[in-house]
N, CA, C and O atoms as CSV, one atom per row, in Angstrom:
chain,resi,resn,atom,element,x,y,z
A,1,MET,N,N,89.749,113.194,112.219
A,1,MET,CA,C,91.048,112.696,111.906
A,1,MET,C,C,90.976,114.683,111.582
A,1,MET,O,O,90.067,115.391,111.149
A,2,ASP,N,N,92.564,115.043,112.099
A,2,ASP,CA,C,92.710,116.280,112.097
A,2,ASP,C,C,93.532,117.084,111.387
A,2,ASP,O,O,94.755,116.944,111.366
A,3,LYS,N,N,92.718,118.213,110.596
A,3,LYS,CA,C,92.593,118.497,109.463
A,3,LYS,C,C,93.903,118.270,108.359
A,3,LYS,O,O,93.703,117.841,107.223
A,4,THR,N,N,95.369,118.651,108.910
A,4,THR,CA,C,96.593,118.331,108.405
A,4,THR,C,C,96.704,116.914,108.597
A,4,THR,O,O,97.251,116.244,107.721
A,5,LEU,N,N,96.251,116.374,109.640
A,5,LEU,CA,C,97.113,115.222,109.113
A,5,LEU,C,C,96.186,114.595,108.032
A,5,LEU,O,O,96.946,114.034,107.243
A,6,ILE,N,N,94.900,114.428,107.629
A,6,ILE,CA,C,94.056,114.152,106.313
A,6,ILE,C,C,95.080,114.562,104.969
A,6,ILE,O,O,95.304,113.799,104.029
A,7,THR,N,N,95.830,116.426,105.169
A,7,THR,CA,C,96.516,116.670,104.548
A,7,THR,C,C,97.469,116.276,104.337
A,7,THR,O,O,97.619,115.925,103.166
A,8,VAL,N,N,98.095,116.179,104.830
A,8,VAL,CA,C,99.450,115.126,104.942
A,8,VAL,C,C,99.206,113.883,104.095
A,8,VAL,O,O,99.485,113.724,102.906
A,9,LEU,N,N,98.698,113.134,104.841
A,9,LEU,CA,C,98.058,112.084,103.266
A,9,LEU,C,C,97.711,111.954,102.668
A,9,LEU,O,O,97.432,110.761,102.547
A,10,GLY,N,N,97.235,112.887,101.478
A,10,GLY,CA,C,96.504,113.442,100.451
A,10,GLY,C,C,97.610,113.687,99.739
A,10,GLY,O,O,97.814,112.894,98.820
A,11,ILE,N,N,98.340,114.501,99.881
A,11,ILE,CA,C,100.426,115.216,99.801
A,11,ILE,C,C,100.492,114.102,99.208
A,11,ILE,O,O,100.233,113.924,98.017
A,12,SER,N,N,101.088,112.695,100.547
A,12,SER,CA,C,100.982,111.210,100.176
A,12,SER,C,C,101.549,110.990,99.147
A,12,SER,O,O,102.638,110.972,98.572
A,13,LEU,N,N,99.095,110.602,98.963
A,13,LEU,CA,C,99.661,110.074,97.934
A,13,LEU,C,C,99.964,110.720,96.466
A,13,LEU,O,O,100.841,110.319,95.701
A,14,PHE,N,N,99.354,111.450,96.304
A,14,PHE,CA,C,100.013,112.320,95.427
A,14,PHE,C,C,101.241,112.045,94.392
A,14,PHE,O,O,101.468,111.695,93.234
A,15,THR,N,N,102.055,112.555,95.947
A,15,THR,CA,C,102.986,111.722,95.807
A,15,THR,C,C,103.773,110.669,95.356
A,15,THR,O,O,104.876,110.632,94.811
A,16,THR,N,N,102.846,109.686,95.754
A,16,THR,CA,C,103.508,108.044,95.137
A,16,THR,C,C,103.300,108.362,93.741
A,16,THR,O,O,104.130,108.508,92.845
A,17,ILE,N,N,101.647,108.467,93.717
A,17,ILE,CA,C,100.672,108.622,92.192
A,17,ILE,C,C,101.884,109.558,90.747
A,17,ILE,O,O,102.293,109.141,89.663
A,18,ILE,N,N,102.017,110.439,91.223
A,18,ILE,CA,C,102.792,111.127,90.472
A,18,ILE,C,C,104.395,110.476,90.310
A,18,ILE,O,O,104.971,110.441,89.223
A,19,ASN,N,N,104.918,110.036,91.432
A,19,ASN,CA,C,106.156,108.945,90.908
A,19,ASN,C,C,106.301,107.776,90.396
A,19,ASN,O,O,107.389,107.360,89.999
A,20,LEU,N,N,105.120,107.058,90.347
A,20,LEU,CA,C,104.497,106.258,89.772
A,20,LEU,C,C,105.352,106.072,88.199
A,20,LEU,O,O,106.052,105.061,88.151
A,21,PRO,N,N,105.348,106.956,86.932
A,21,PRO,CA,C,105.194,107.236,85.795
A,21,PRO,C,C,107.498,107.258,85.608
A,21,PRO,O,O,108.396,106.721,84.959
A,22,PHE,N,N,107.276,108.326,86.756
A,22,PHE,CA,C,108.932,108.774,86.511
A,22,PHE,C,C,109.846,107.092,87.333
A,22,PHE,O,O,111.021,106.727,87.381
A,23,GLY,N,N,108.920,106.676,87.692
A,23,GLY,CA,C,110.047,105.277,88.276
A,23,GLY,C,C,109.747,104.050,87.141
A,23,GLY,O,O,110.480,103.069,87.015
A,24,TYR,N,N,108.877,104.227,86.572
A,24,TYR,CA,C,108.682,103.681,85.172
A,24,TYR,C,C,109.354,103.649,84.845
A,24,TYR,O,O,110.016,102.620,84.983
A,25,TRP,N,N,110.033,105.106,83.830
A,25,TRP,CA,C,110.661,105.559,82.996
A,25,TRP,C,C,112.331,105.362,83.897
A,25,TRP,O,O,113.259,104.717,83.409
A,26,ARG,N,N,112.377,105.838,84.809
A,26,ARG,CA,C,113.979,105.773,85.531
A,26,ARG,C,C,114.200,103.976,85.482
A,26,ARG,O,O,115.409,103.742,85.470
A,27,ALA,N,N,113.589,103.032,85.460
A,27,ALA,CA,C,114.247,101.751,85.705
A,27,ALA,C,C,114.309,101.337,84.233
A,27,ALA,O,O,114.651,100.170,84.039
A,28,ASN,N,N,114.030,102.112,83.136
A,28,ASN,CA,C,114.022,101.424,81.920
A,28,ASN,C,C,115.372,102.645,81.063
A,28,ASN,O,O,115.394,102.624,79.833
A,29,VAL,N,N,116.084,103.321,81.592
A,29,VAL,CA,C,117.059,103.833,81.387
A,29,VAL,C,C,118.844,103.627,81.875
A,29,VAL,O,O,119.183,102.466,82.103
A,30,LYS,N,N,119.345,104.141,81.942
A,30,LYS,CA,C,121.070,103.632,81.773
A,30,LYS,C,C,121.250,104.592,83.536
A,30,LYS,O,O,120.748,105.716,83.518
A,31,LYS,N,N,121.876,104.176,84.831
A,31,LYS,CA,C,121.796,104.644,85.687
A,31,LYS,C,C,122.340,105.956,86.044
A,31,LYS,O,O,121.540,106.691,85.465
A,32,PHE,N,N,123.043,106.598,86.526
A,32,PHE,CA,C,123.024,107.744,86.711
A,32,PHE,C,C,123.434,109.070,85.126
A,32,PHE,O,O,124.289,109.955,85.117
A,33,SER,N,N,122.478,108.700,84.050
A,33,SER,CA,C,122.316,109.368,83.192
A,33,SER,C,C,121.713,110.278,83.288
A,33,SER,O,O,121.455,110.927,84.302
A,34,LYS,N,N,121.233,110.536,81.615
A,34,LYS,CA,C,120.574,112.477,81.506
A,34,LYS,C,C,118.757,111.971,82.125
A,34,LYS,O,O,117.836,112.569,82.682
A,35,GLY,N,N,118.992,110.583,81.632
A,35,GLY,CA,C,117.226,110.735,81.277
A,35,GLY,C,C,117.000,110.308,83.200
A,35,GLY,O,O,116.312,110.997,83.955
A,36,TRP,N,N,117.707,109.147,83.590
A,36,TRP,CA,C,117.291,108.696,85.143
A,36,TRP,C,C,117.713,109.699,85.868
A,36,TRP,O,O,117.338,109.218,86.937
A,37,PHE,N,N,118.245,110.826,86.210
A,37,PHE,CA,C,119.301,112.046,86.368
A,37,PHE,C,C,117.739,113.145,86.356
A,37,PHE,O,O,117.368,113.817,87.318
A,38,LEU,N,N,117.097,113.070,85.110
A,38,LEU,CA,C,115.367,113.594,85.044
A,38,LEU,C,C,114.558,112.987,85.976
A,38,LEU,O,O,114.080,113.572,86.948
A,39,ALA,N,N,114.384,111.764,85.692
A,39,ALA,CA,C,113.189,110.817,86.414
A,39,ALA,C,C,113.586,110.655,87.666
A,39,ALA,O,O,112.967,109.735,88.202
A,40,VAL,N,N,114.505,111.260,88.481
A,40,VAL,CA,C,114.482,111.318,89.738
A,40,VAL,C,C,113.678,112.648,89.984
A,40,VAL,O,O,112.963,112.822,90.971
A,41,HIS,N,N,113.770,113.088,89.505
A,41,HIS,CA,C,114.247,114.713,89.273
A,41,HIS,C,C,112.965,115.846,89.760
A,41,HIS,O,O,112.644,116.645,90.640
A,42,LEU,N,N,112.557,115.274,88.542
A,42,LEU,CA,C,111.654,116.099,87.985
A,42,LEU,C,C,110.228,116.477,88.634
A,42,LEU,O,O,109.653,117.563,88.715
A,43,PRO,N,N,109.863,115.180,89.068
A,43,PRO,CA,C,108.661,115.531,89.851
A,43,PRO,C,C,108.978,116.045,91.606
A,43,PRO,O,O,108.239,115.905,92.580
A,44,VAL,N,N,110.021,116.517,91.542
A,44,VAL,CA,C,109.928,117.469,92.931
A,44,VAL,C,C,109.040,118.394,93.081
A,44,VAL,O,O,107.888,118.279,93.501
A,45,PRO,N,N,109.781,119.624,92.614
A,45,PRO,CA,C,108.593,120.524,92.421
A,45,PRO,C,C,107.430,119.953,92.327
A,45,PRO,O,O,107.758,119.219,93.259
A,46,PHE,N,N,106.596,119.672,92.131
A,46,PHE,CA,C,105.277,119.742,92.117
A,46,PHE,C,C,105.354,118.697,93.079
A,46,PHE,O,O,104.703,117.948,92.350
A,47,VAL,N,N,105.551,118.067,93.966
A,47,VAL,CA,C,105.354,118.053,95.966
A,47,VAL,C,C,106.307,118.591,96.565
A,47,VAL,O,O,106.715,118.189,97.655
A,48,VAL,N,N,106.714,119.420,96.034
A,48,VAL,CA,C,106.727,120.945,97.032
A,48,VAL,C,C,106.227,122.283,96.662
A,48,VAL,O,O,106.636,123.293,97.235
A,49,ALA,N,N,105.070,122.321,95.411
A,49,ALA,CA,C,104.364,123.367,95.015
A,49,ALA,C,C,103.022,123.173,96.198
A,49,ALA,O,O,102.436,124.041,96.843
A,50,ALA,N,N,102.750,121.064,96.160
A,50,ALA,CA,C,102.095,120.673,96.511
A,50,ALA,C,C,101.990,120.757,98.361
A,50,ALA,O,O,100.932,120.725,98.989
A,51,ARG,N,N,103.123,120.849,98.855
A,51,ARG,CA,C,103.180,121.155,99.976
A,51,ARG,C,C,103.099,122.157,100.819
A,51,ARG,O,O,102.563,122.358,101.908
A,52,LEU,N,N,104.082,123.042,99.697
A,52,LEU,CA,C,103.985,124.960,100.324
A,52,LEU,C,C,102.354,125.367,99.408
A,52,LEU,O,O,101.774,126.428,99.176
A,53,GLY,N,N,102.192,124.574,99.232
A,53,GLY,CA,C,100.420,125.498,98.517
A,53,GLY,C,C,100.061,125.071,99.374
A,53,GLY,O,O,100.937,125.623,100.041
A,54,PHE,N,N,99.163,124.169,100.579
A,54,PHE,CA,C,98.815,123.673,101.714
A,54,PHE,C,C,99.540,124.224,102.579
A,54,PHE,O,O,99.071,123.715,103.598
A,55,LYS,N,N,100.200,124.775,102.855
A,55,LYS,CA,C,101.450,125.594,103.910
A,55,LYS,C,C,101.116,124.279,105.121
A,55,LYS,O,O,100.258,124.011,105.963
A,56,ILE,N,N,102.222,123.782,104.652
A,56,ILE,CA,C,102.562,121.919,105.454
A,56,ILE,C,C,103.779,122.659,106.050
A,56,ILE,O,O,104.512,123.480,105.497
A,57,SER,N,N,103.831,122.058,107.615
A,57,SER,CA,C,105.318,122.279,107.768
A,57,SER,C,C,106.224,121.501,107.302
A,57,SER,O,O,105.739,120.561,106.672
A,58,PHE,N,N,107.724,121.515,107.373
A,58,PHE,CA,C,108.765,121.932,107.330
A,58,PHE,C,C,109.190,119.972,107.815
A,58,PHE,O,O,110.141,119.325,107.376
A,59,ARG,N,N,107.932,119.404,108.977
A,59,ARG,CA,C,108.216,118.551,110.172
A,59,ARG,C,C,107.910,117.540,108.968
A,59,ARG,O,O,108.347,116.536,109.531
A,60,PHE,N,N,107.490,117.087,107.759
A,60,PHE,CA,C,106.256,116.155,107.282
A,60,PHE,C,C,107.652,115.639,105.737
A,60,PHE,O,O,107.911,114.631,105.079
A,61,ILE,N,N,108.214,117.223,105.847
A,61,ILE,CA,C,109.126,116.498,104.580
A,61,ILE,C,C,109.388,115.060,105.062
A,61,ILE,O,O,108.872,114.243,104.299
A,62,PRO,N,N,109.905,114.622,105.893
A,62,PRO,CA,C,110.479,113.175,106.203
A,62,PRO,C,C,109.550,111.979,105.547
A,62,PRO,O,O,109.982,111.005,104.932
A,63,VAL,N,N,107.727,112.387,105.914
A,63,VAL,CA,C,106.914,111.974,105.650
A,63,VAL,C,C,106.521,111.803,103.401
A,63,VAL,O,O,106.322,110.869,102.624
A,64,PHE,N,N,106.577,112.730,103.337
A,64,PHE,CA,C,106.826,112.898,102.225
A,64,PHE,C,C,108.081,112.852,100.985
A,64,PHE,O,O,107.677,112.871,99.822
A,65,VAL,N,N,108.929,112.818,101.123
A,65,VAL,CA,C,110.307,112.161,101.343
A,65,VAL,C,C,110.255,110.068,100.978
A,65,VAL,O,O,110.652,109.645,99.893
A,66,PHE,N,N,109.752,109.160,102.012
A,66,PHE,CA,C,109.354,108.677,101.972
A,66,PHE,C,C,108.615,107.950,100.833
A,66,PHE,O,O,108.837,106.928,100.184
A,67,ALA,N,N,107.359,109.168,100.857
A,67,ALA,CA,C,106.085,108.612,99.719
A,67,ALA,C,C,106.776,109.137,98.318
A,67,ALA,O,O,105.920,109.266,97.443
A,68,PHE,N,N,107.955,109.435,97.933
A,68,PHE,CA,C,108.784,109.795,96.868
A,68,PHE,C,C,109.639,108.657,96.408
A,68,PHE,O,O,109.797,108.298,95.242
A,69,PHE,N,N,110.292,108.018,97.741
A,69,PHE,CA,C,110.680,106.623,96.956
A,69,PHE,C,C,109.884,105.217,96.500
A,69,PHE,O,O,110.176,104.253,95.792
A,70,VAL,N,N,108.489,105.709,97.449
A,70,VAL,CA,C,108.051,104.153,97.320
A,70,VAL,C,C,107.320,104.619,96.370
A,70,VAL,O,O,106.339,103.882,96.467
A,71,GLY,N,N,106.953,105.817,94.921
A,71,GLY,CA,C,106.545,105.870,94.034
A,71,GLY,C,C,106.556,105.544,93.221
A,71,GLY,O,O,105.655,105.395,92.395
A,72,GLN,N,N,108.392,105.163,93.184
A,72,GLN,CA,C,109.574,104.660,92.017
A,72,GLN,C,C,110.078,104.199,92.470
A,72,GLN,O,O,111.275,104.243,92.184
A,73,TRP,N,N,109.661,103.400,93.508
A,73,TRP,CA,C,109.652,101.559,93.891
A,73,TRP,C,C,109.081,101.128,93.251
A,73,TRP,O,O,109.564,100.347,92.431
A,74,LEU,N,N,106.925,101.587,93.309
A,74,LEU,CA,C,106.504,101.120,92.642
A,74,LEU,C,C,106.228,100.936,90.988
A,74,LEU,O,O,105.721,100.028,90.330
A,75,GLY,N,N,106.720,102.036,90.696
A,75,GLY,CA,C,106.763,102.880,89.245
A,75,GLY,C,C,107.768,101.713,88.339
A,75,GLY,O,O,107.402,101.201,87.281
A,76,ALA,N,N,109.457,101.366,89.207
A,76,ALA,CA,C,110.288,100.591,88.725
A,76,ALA,C,C,109.217,98.904,88.639
A,76,ALA,O,O,108.793,98.186,87.734
A,77,GLN,N,N,109.164,98.908,90.142
A,77,GLN,CA,C,108.647,97.170,89.901
A,77,GLN,C,C,107.763,97.434,88.918
A,77,GLN,O,O,108.416,97.045,87.950
A,78,TRP,N,N,106.555,97.889,88.402
A,78,TRP,CA,C,106.091,98.012,87.030
A,78,TRP,C,C,106.528,97.864,86.376
A,78,TRP,O,O,105.998,96.957,85.734
A,79,SER,N,N,107.527,98.273,85.865
A,79,SER,CA,C,108.466,97.798,84.697
A,79,SER,C,C,108.906,96.555,84.646
A,79,SER,O,O,108.921,95.873,83.622
A,80,LYS,N,N,109.368,96.123,85.993
A,80,LYS,CA,C,110.147,95.052,85.666
A,80,LYS,C,C,109.064,93.422,85.669
A,80,LYS,O,O,109.273,92.294,85.223
A,81,ALA,N,N,107.657,94.185,86.565
A,81,ALA,CA,C,107.092,92.928,86.084
A,81,ALA,C,C,106.076,93.414,84.814
A,81,ALA,O,O,104.888,93.094,84.865
A,82,ARG,N,N,106.428,93.943,84.046
A,82,ARG,CA,C,106.422,93.996,82.337
A,82,ARG,C,C,107.122,92.819,81.570
A,82,ARG,O,O,106.754,91.782,81.017
A,83,PHE,N,N,108.439,93.546,81.827
A,83,PHE,CA,C,109.186,92.601,81.581
A,83,PHE,C,C,109.608,90.993,82.245
A,83,PHE,O,O,110.522,90.497,81.586
A,84,ARG,N,N,109.348,90.505,82.874
A,84,ARG,CA,C,109.192,89.310,83.322
A,84,ARG,C,C,107.045,88.782,82.665
A,84,ARG,O,O,106.723,87.600,82.790
A,85,ARG,N,N,106.223,89.567,82.214
A,85,ARG,CA,C,105.983,88.649,81.553
A,85,ARG,C,C,105.266,88.384,80.215
A,85,ARG,O,O,104.171,87.931,79.882
A,86,GLY,N,N,106.724,89.022,79.386
A,86,GLY,CA,C,107.499,88.637,78.513
A,86,GLY,C,C,106.661,90.174,77.239
A,86,GLY,O,O,106.563,90.261,76.015
A,87,LEU,N,N,106.281,91.004,78.290
A,87,LEU,CA,C,106.211,92.461,76.942
A,87,LEU,C,C,107.422,93.628,77.468
A,87,LEU,O,O,107.748,93.944,78.612
A,88,SER,N,N,107.769,93.959,76.549
A,88,SER,CA,C,108.712,95.192,76.066
A,88,SER,C,C,108.600,96.234,76.597
A,88,SER,O,O,108.308,97.155,75.834
A,89,PRO,N,N,108.786,96.627,78.263
A,89,PRO,CA,C,108.594,98.459,78.258
A,89,PRO,C,C,109.312,99.653,77.403
A,89,PRO,O,O,110.434,99.479,76.927
A,90,SER,N,N,108.854,100.434,77.299
A,90,SER,CA,C,109.653,101.207,76.887
A,90,SER,C,C,109.407,102.421,77.991
A,90,SER,O,O,108.568,102.307,78.885
A,91,SER,N,N,110.288,103.670,77.812
A,91,SER,CA,C,109.802,104.326,78.653
A,91,SER,C,C,109.429,104.954,79.591
A,91,SER,O,O,109.758,105.495,80.647
A,92,CYS,N,N,107.913,104.539,78.294
A,92,CYS,CA,C,106.538,105.428,78.657
A,92,CYS,C,C,105.180,104.498,79.826
A,92,CYS,O,O,105.284,103.286,80.017
A,93,LEU,N,N,104.636,104.891,80.127
A,93,LEU,CA,C,104.481,103.619,81.372
A,93,LEU,C,C,102.663,104.159,80.540
A,93,LEU,O,O,101.667,103.463,80.341
A,94,PHE,N,N,102.898,105.540,80.274
A,94,PHE,CA,C,101.476,105.950,79.354
A,94,PHE,C,C,101.123,105.525,78.330
A,94,PHE,O,O,99.989,105.247,77.941
A,95,MET,N,N,102.591,105.415,77.587
A,95,MET,CA,C,102.566,104.333,75.840
A,95,MET,C,C,102.227,103.597,75.787
A,95,MET,O,O,101.435,103.260,74.908
A,96,ASP,N,N,102.773,102.648,77.039
A,96,ASP,CA,C,102.787,101.336,77.493
A,96,ASP,C,C,101.354,100.556,77.550
A,96,ASP,O,O,101.076,99.430,77.136
A,97,LEU,N,N,100.619,101.431,78.136
A,97,LEU,CA,C,99.277,101.119,78.535
A,97,LEU,C,C,98.385,101.178,77.806
A,97,LEU,O,O,97.446,100.395,77.946
A,98,LEU,N,N,98.396,102.344,76.566
A,98,LEU,CA,C,97.907,103.094,75.788
A,98,LEU,C,C,97.761,101.553,74.830
A,98,LEU,O,O,96.762,101.035,74.330
A,99,ARG,N,N,99.137,101.138,74.837
A,99,ARG,CA,C,99.708,99.972,73.508
A,99,ARG,C,C,98.857,98.691,73.633
A,99,ARG,O,O,98.609,97.981,72.658
A,100,ASP,N,N,98.449,98.448,74.806
A,100,ASP,CA,C,98.045,97.258,75.432
A,100,ASP,C,C,96.408,98.013,75.147
A,100,ASP,O,O,95.469,97.663,74.433
A,101,ARG,N,N,96.511,98.618,75.623
A,101,ARG,CA,C,94.625,98.712,74.955
A,101,ARG,C,C,94.617,98.713,73.863
A,101,ARG,O,O,93.718,99.429,73.423
A,102,VAL,N,N,94.994,98.411,73.391
A,102,VAL,CA,C,95.015,98.565,71.327
A,102,VAL,C,C,95.161,97.419,71.137
A,102,VAL,O,O,94.655,97.080,70.067
A,103,THR,N,N,95.691,96.514,71.754
A,103,THR,CA,C,96.730,94.804,71.602
A,103,THR,C,C,95.806,94.549,72.285
A,103,THR,O,O,96.254,93.947,73.261
A,104,ASP,N,N,94.189,94.703,72.397
A,104,ASP,CA,C,93.453,93.671,73.833
A,104,ASP,C,C,91.989,93.647,72.820
A,104,ASP,O,O,90.979,93.060,73.208
């Protein structure tokens, strides 16, 4: 495989993973509130830094935007799944996972 393609796939995976907790947070706050705005925008500098750090062309930005939204969506789905199972999700994925570990 081409080195650029592997790098783009790696940054896309990073983008998706970093957005999971932010999507989880976004699903538990009022739409268009300050918390919602932060949950959507705080991961952006990390993704931009990764793209610039690896010197990836602007032409791959749509791939990263797609990965960004996939991560946000998956995080929100994770929160909704917890709610459907009768668990009350907070706004923090990590605290909920720790709470689950302690109660098991």
